[in-house]
N, C-alpha and C positions, 0 to 999 in steps of 0.2 A: 600507571597513569598514561593516558593517551595524549598524543600531541594535538595541538589545535587544528592542524591540517587534517589529521585523521578524523577528528570529531566533526569537522566541517564536511568532509567527504561522506561520513556516515549519515549525518543529518540531511544533507542535500540529496544524497542517493535514495534514502528512504522516503523523503518527501516526494521526489519524482516518481518513485514506484507506487506511492499511495495515490498520486494523481492518475497514473496509468491505470491503476486498478479501478478507480471511479469511472473514468471514461470508457474503459473496456466493458465494465458492467452495464453502463448506459447504452453502449452500442449494441450489446447482445440483447438487452431488454427491448430496444426499439426494433431491432432486426427480427426478433422471433416472437415477441408477445406484447406489442405496444398497447393493445386494447385492454389487457388484463392488469392484474396487480403488479406492483414493482418487484415483488419477491416471487420469482419463478425458478424452476429447475434449470432452464436454459441459461438464464442470467447468472445463476449461482455457479454453474459449471464454468463460466468464464473466469472465475476467480482462481482456477487451477494454474493458469499461466502466470499471473502476477505473484501469487504466493510461492511458486517455484522460483521465479526470478528473485524474490525477496530472500528466500533461503540460500540460494547460490551466491548472491551478492554479499550477504552478511557472513556466510561461512568463509568466503574468500577474504573479506576485509577484516573480520573479527576472529580469525582462526585461533589466535592464542590470547585473546583478551578475557577479561574477567566477566563475571555475570552482570555487573552493573552496566557495562557497555551494551550488552544484549538487551537489557531493559530500556536503555535510551533508544536503541534501534527500533524495537517494537513499539515503544510509545510514540516515536516520531511517525512511524508508518500509520498506526491507528489514529493518531491525532490529526494527521493530514486528511485521512478518510472522513473522520468525524467533522472536521471543519468544512470539507467539501459538501457533505450531506446537509449541514446546517445552512450553508449559503444557498445550496440548491433548493432547500425547503422554503427559504424566505423569499425567493424570487418567483 
């Protein structure tokens, strides 16, 4: 079982990485293909950096943890991205 501080670190870290992913994707979309669809190769390639950061951060923090902690980490990361997309779509 993880301590509360470690859980808070994982949740906060993955939420921040999720937001970085969203803003980096939007930056690459605006910079390279603003007039076309939201889903482009250039914007999709921008996800390499945040996914690498996600893997390194969680491998460092969750090196000896159980599978459920990895599920929490992934769900926090994906949940933050989905929440951002929902809010972005509503505005």
